[in-house]
N, C-alpha and C positions, 0 to 999 in steps of 0.2 A: 294968388292961390297958395303960395308957400306960407304967407302970414295967416291965412285962414286955417291952415292945418295946424300951425303952431298954437294959435288961439284955442282951437278945439282940444289939443292935447294938454294945454295948461288949465283948461276950465275944470274946476273941482265942484261946481254947484250940483252936478248930478250925483256925485259920490256923497255929498253932504245930505242930499234929499234921501238917498238910500239909507244912510246911517240913521237919520231921524225916523224913517219908516221902520227900521229894525228895532230901534229903541221903543217906539210906540207899540209895536206888536208884542214885544216882551212885557211891557207894562200891562197891556191888555190881557195877556195870558196869565200874568200874576194876579190880576184883579179877578179874573174868572175862577182861577184855582182857589183864591181866598174866599170868594163868594160861595163856592161849592162846599168848602170846608166849614164855613160859618153856617150854612144851611143845614149841613149834616149835624152839627153840634146843637143847633136849635131844635131840630127834629128829635134828636136823642133826649134832650131835656124835656120837651113837651110829652114825649112818649113815657118818660119816667114819671112825670107829674100825673099823667092820666092813669098810669098803673097804680100809683099810690092812692089816687082818688077812688078808683074801683075797689081796691082792697080795703078801704076804710069803711065801706058800707056794712 
């Protein structure tokens, strides 16, 4: 029983899995934020192009 407790306390695989999960979630958040920013930039560019096309008539 004592050996089992020591092995449990020395096991770091759960901590590593949590760290990888945190890193993955931070990367996902960064990708979503970048996608939103890129989408807004593309929308602004297309709106500007549409405005210029309407005014050129």
